[in-house]
C-alpha positions, 0 to 999 in steps of 0.5 A: 893686685896684691903681691901674693896674686901676683906671685900666685899668677907668676907661679902658675904661668911657670907651671904653665910654660913647663907644661908647654915644653913637656908636651913639646919634648912629648910631642917630638918623641911621638913624631919620631916613634911614628915615622919609625912605625910608618918605615916599618910599615913600609918595610913589611909591606915591601917584604910582603910584596916580594913573598907574594910574587914568589908565592905566585911565580912557585904557582906558575912553576907548578903549573907549568910542571902539571902541564908538562906531565 
């Protein structure tokens, strides 16, 4: 193998290693974002459930008031 070919191969290998590291960082960032979004989604689902229970409770109270009238 000629020196130029070896240098080109080494250069390409280094570029690939840099790309792998870049993709690893990007993947870690995406995983962190996903984790944040999942936590936010869980929080919103919980808030929605609380609101649903409150509305159901109000409806029951209104029905009870209606029956008392």
